[in-house]
VOGU-3710 file (C-alpha; in Angstrom, 3 decimals, decimal comma):
1> xxxxxxxxxx> 19,378/-43,695/261,047  20,439/-45,614/264,193  23,310/-47,738/264,962  22,155/-51,052/264,199  20,490/-49,893/261,042  23,850/-48,281/260,269  25,307/-51,809/260,617  22,521/-53,398/258,860  22,977/-51,169/255,590  27,042/-51,351/255,813
11> xxxxxxxxxx> 26,992/-55,194/255,957  24,149/-55,073/253,072  26,398/-53,191/250,624  29,216/-55,250/251,293  27,956/-58,271/250,885  26,431/-57,004/247,451  29,540/-55,329/246,590  31,508/-58,609/247,114  28,983/-60,294/244,909  28,537/-58,076/241,786
21> xxxxxxxxxx> 32,915/-58,539/241,767  33,519/-62,041/242,857  30,533/-63,893/240,968  31,027/-62,820/237,291  34,750/-63,034/238,114  34,304/-66,982/239,295  31,566/-67,407/236,342  34,770/-65,809/233,591  37,127/-68,178/235,133  35,196/-70,990/234,930
31> xxxxxxxxxx> 34,688/-70,104/231,099  30,868/-70,240/231,670  30,908/-66,544/230,574  33,105/-66,387/227,329  36,172/-64,285/226,622  34,044/-61,811/224,239  31,690/-61,275/226,772  33,666/-60,752/229,465  35,683/-57,978/227,455  32,429/-56,224/226,641
41> xxxxxxxxxx> 30,909/-56,237/230,363  34,709/-55,086/231,603  34,812/-52,222/229,248  31,117/-51,300/230,218  32,528/-50,785/233,559  35,359/-48,475/232,290  32,597/-46,348/230,505  30,739/-46,445/233,584  33,744/-44,788/235,048  33,612/-42,467/232,510
51> xxxxxxxxxx> 30,211/-41,584/232,669  30,453/-41,059/236,468  33,363/-38,387/235,531  30,847/-36,729/233,161  28,134/-36,766/236,148  30,203/-35,041/238,635  30,486/-31,912/236,525  27,432/-31,677/234,677  24,788/-33,571/237,143  26,215/-33,051/240,762
61> xxxxxxxxxx> 28,375/-29,949/240,052  26,006/-28,024/237,384  28,511/-27,311/234,702  29,050/-28,469/231,519  32,249/-29,978/230,211  33,235/-31,077/226,678  36,839/-32,219/227,694  36,542/-34,974/230,279  38,071/-37,351/227,226  41,272/-35,309/227,530
71> xxxxxxxxxx> 41,800/-36,262/231,270  40,953/-39,976/230,081  43,942/-39,469/227,565  46,085/-37,723/230,228  45,501/-41,112/232,448  46,149/-43,416/230,007  49,607/-41,860/228,699  50,636/-41,393/232,128  50,259/-45,227/232,900  51,793/-46,419/229,887
81> xxxxxxxxxx> 54,692/-44,197/230,328  54,974/-44,864/234,268  54,910/-48,500/233,608  57,260/-49,368/230,515  59,599/-46,184/231,280  59,658/-45,659/234,994  59,113/-49,169/235,727  56,416/-48,637/238,402  54,159/-51,469/239,163  50,327/-51,387/237,446
91> xxxxxxxxxx> 48,627/-50,064/240,496  50,518/-47,268/241,352  50,548/-46,458/237,622  47,185/-46,226/237,439  46,982/-44,182/240,751  49,390/-41,598/239,400  47,639/-41,444/236,145  44,550/-40,216/237,931  46,504/-37,760/240,022  48,153/-36,353/236,738
101> xxxxxxxxxx> 44,572/-36,077/235,404  43,436/-34,233/238,506  46,585/-31,887/238,395  45,677/-31,152/234,717  42,041/-30,486/235,978  43,131/-27,968/238,374  45,528/-26,206/236,054  42,735/-25,921/233,551  39,898/-25,454/235,975  41,485/-22,587/238,108
111> xxxxxxxxxx> 41,642/-19,655/235,182  38,196/-21,020/233,235  35,690/-21,904/236,250  34,562/-18,475/236,759  32,944/-18,741/233,273  29,646/-21,151/233,170  27,344/-22,810/230,939  28,301/-22,224/227,184  31,690/-20,430/227,847  32,710/-23,044/230,180
121> xxxxxxxxxx> 31,834/-26,145/227,647  33,765/-24,094/224,394  36,986/-23,964/226,856  36,909/-27,291/228,011  36,150/-28,654/224,224  39,213/-26,699/223,092  41,695/-28,042/226,073  40,502/-31,848/224,427  41,305/-30,786/220,978  44,827/-29,141/222,432
131> xxxxxxxxxx> 45,342/-32,478/223,944  44,829/-34,404/221,193  46,981/-31,874/219,250  49,740/-32,142/221,833  49,476/-36,101/221,450  49,730/-36,393/217,805  53,017/-34,310/217,850  54,792/-35,321/221,160  55,824/-38,908/218,876  58,424/-39,688/221,639
141> xxxxxxxxxx> 56,122/-40,342/224,697  52,785/-41,004/222,889  53,829/-42,440/219,264  52,361/-39,901/217,401  49,233/-40,116/215,467  49,930/-44,192/215,001  49,220/-44,272/219,028  51,390/-46,536/221,688  51,199/-50,000/222,708  50,948/-51,358/226,079
151> xxxxxxxxxx> 52,934/-54,361/226,847  51,192/-55,293/230,297  47,651/-56,728/229,530  44,835/-56,799/231,787  42,673/-58,207/229,231  45,058/-61,148/228,984  43,413/-62,593/231,847  39,600/-61,662/231,567  38,636/-62,983/235,225  41,204/-60,588/236,470
161> xxxxxxxxxx> 40,159/-57,434/234,364  36,740/-57,994/235,694  37,968/-58,047/239,265  40,154/-54,859/238,663  37,552/-52,700/236,624  34,484/-53,441/238,760  36,776/-53,287/241,899  37,631/-49,997/241,062  34,528/-49,129/239,851  32,475/-49,888/242,958
171> xxxxxxxxxx> 35,472/-47,853/245,219  34,667/-44,983/243,512  30,884/-44,985/243,809  30,828/-46,034/247,609  34,022/-42,746/248,026  31,930/-40,491/245,730  28,574/-41,211/247,587  29,964/-40,900/251,240  31,482/-37,674/249,669  28,298/-36,189/248,374
181> xxxxxxxxxx> 26,672/-37,356/251,893  29,140/-34,958/253,543  29,143/-31,299/254,328  31,367/-30,541/251,255  29,246/-32,986/249,247  26,098/-30,630/250,077  27,823/-27,546/249,706  28,264/-28,546/245,992  24,846/-29,575/245,721  23,917/-25,688/246,586
191> xxxxxxxxxx> 26,079/-24,125/244,507  24,366/-26,059/241,740  20,766/-25,386/242,988  21,545/-21,308/243,429  25,227/-20,209/243,243  23,650/-16,664/244,377  22,115/-18,114/247,445  24,928/-20,571/248,282  27,268/-17,407/247,858  25,195/-15,271/250,072
201> xxxxxxxxxx> 25,317/-18,521/252,879  29,138/-17,823/253,230  29,823/-20,540/250,764  32,952/-20,293/248,155  31,006/-20,778/245,043  34,338/-20,515/243,049  36,122/-23,582/245,607  33,641/-26,252/245,518  33,313/-25,649/241,583  36,721/-26,828/241,652
211> xxxxxxxxxx> 36,471/-29,117/243,700  34,077/-30,961/241,684  35,939/-30,376/239,016  39,299/-31,706/240,318  37,355/-34,810/241,307  35,319/-35,581/238,062  39,219/-35,093/236,447  40,446/-37,628/239,075  37,712/-40,249/238,112  38,329/-39,596/234,171
221> xxxxxxxxxx> 41,816/-40,473/234,764  41,648/-43,714/236,781  38,911/-44,286/233,502  42,084/-43,765/231,451  44,453/-45,733/233,549  42,855/-48,550/233,595  42,016/-48,350/229,642  45,114/-48,014/228,569  46,277/-51,745/229,666  42,685/-53,235/228,906
231> xxxxxxxxxx> 42,542/-52,677/225,112  46,658/-52,426/225,117  46,789/-49,543/222,702  46,305/-45,744/223,058  45,953/-43,310/220,217  45,373/-39,575/220,533  41,657/-39,834/219,277  40,624/-41,022/222,928  40,632/-37,448/223,792  38,701/-36,297/220,940
241> xxxxxxxxxx> 35,197/-34,446/221,080  33,422/-37,481/219,931  34,586/-39,357/222,920  33,232/-36,658/225,433  29,872/-36,941/223,684  29,738/-40,305/224,113  29,945/-40,243/227,601  27,917/-37,345/227,938  25,147/-39,539/226,625  25,218/-42,336/228,704
251> xxxxxxxxxx> 24,648/-39,164/231,477  21,723/-38,013/229,603  20,322/-41,228/229,398  21,126/-42,415/232,911  19,668/-39,340/234,671  21,588/-35,943/235,278  23,151/-36,201/239,045  22,471/-39,932/239,517  25,442/-42,108/239,320  23,543/-45,239/239,477
261> xxxxxxxxxx> 21,721/-43,957/236,608  24,522/-43,172/234,733  26,231/-46,719/235,483  23,473/-48,268/234,628  23,257/-46,515/230,773  27,026/-47,259/230,390  26,462/-50,583/230,750  22,972/-50,849/228,637  24,645/-48,630/226,136  28,068/-50,522/225,739
271> xxxxxxxxxx> 26,529/-53,965/225,382  23,688/-52,585/222,926  26,198/-51,446/220,523  28,213/-54,786/220,117  24,556/-56,667/220,225  24,207/-54,404/217,002  26,856/-55,257/215,398  25,558/-57,288/212,829  23,967/-53,922/211,454  27,542/-52,799/210,998
281> xxxxxxxxxx> 27,812/-48,733/210,483  23,896/-48,370/210,575  24,243/-49,481/214,633  25,171/-45,880/215,363  22,107/-44,838/214,281  20,548/-45,787/217,391  22,424/-43,856/219,949  20,804/-40,469/218,265  17,441/-42,276/218,337  17,578/-43,674/221,992
291> xxxxxxxxxx> 18,725/-40,139/222,762  15,712/-38,243/220,610  13,338/-40,931/222,377  14,333/-39,694/225,840  14,044/-36,728/225,467  10,648/-36,756/223,987  9,402/-39,158/226,641  11,787/-39,060/229,624  13,681/-35,649/229,543  14,817/-36,253/233,039
301> xxxxxxxxxx> 16,460/-39,731/231,701  15,998/-43,416/233,299  16,350/-42,328/236,970  16,160/-38,736/237,025  18,064/-37,557/240,153  17,184/-40,677/242,239  19,514/-43,449/243,057  19,615/-47,146/242,863  19,688/-48,382/246,948  19,563/-51,805/247,738
311> xxxxxxxxxx> 19,271/-50,860/251,595  15,790/-48,916/250,504  14,636/-52,141/248,041  15,353/-54,353/251,073  13,487/-52,351/253,354  10,536/-52,265/251,441  10,242/-56,003/250,808  10,748/-56,373/254,398  7,907/-54,103/254,623  5,839/-55,674/252,438
321> xxxxxxxxx> 6,501/-59,169/253,783  5,667/-57,886/257,400  2,368/-56,440/255,927  1,415/-59,568/254,032  2,319/-61,501/257,470  -0,035/-59,079/259,427  -3,127/-59,707/256,802  -2,734/-63,735/257,174  -3,179/-63,208/260,727
//
């Protein structure tokens, strides 16, 4: 890619990102988008962050983790404690929540990442359940089974909540895409495709598995750190197995290895769940039904391993326009 095309791509992505963040915030502020819809799409943004976290492990690193909700709970409780007890500013608490989850990911990953497949899934599942039990009994910090209230609410201003959550989501996507295009990202892809070949090429399989695992834990911690001030209440059930499975469904539907596919699936399923609320408990049947249909007719997910690219889209539109102009002449 030459310098002019790289600059054009950077400017295009900057404009698209700004529009995605700013335009809905203005519509929410002017009450064109009501508060109820604003909360749904903002919650979908948090779910998208969690879907990215799961996709880093399952789709990009090639492992199977069922404990990402545990890292989310670590980020949420860390943010509550640092904001309400240590009186740190909320942005610093959110960043610290991600770092604490990354540290927990390192502690868990170091002894377990030599495992793979079902064994790693069982270990991460056990990690999430252990955290849930610890949070239930650590009443002085977590509030026990009744949960912990968070007094600093993002949801009090729907436009501000959108700017914060979607701004963080866009930033994570940009950083992650640049990381995956780097030497480290390509090494992680090589480990996913063939561990034996990667090891024979001098790539430390354990090191890059650990890198992916820690990054995924950090992203999950950020998701939890945003969830706490947005919802305003956190219970130990946040780290439950069911939560982890929900986020895994987003990844399977969107496509293993597709970051934009996971984001798209998270927004679709989150909004669909609210749209079907009139069906009461029967709406929960749509999740497994959608998953069955996807596995039957498109097992690779909505996007497979491809990514949505505005740069490629505009290039194709430009090529079509040039072709049509040439035919007219």
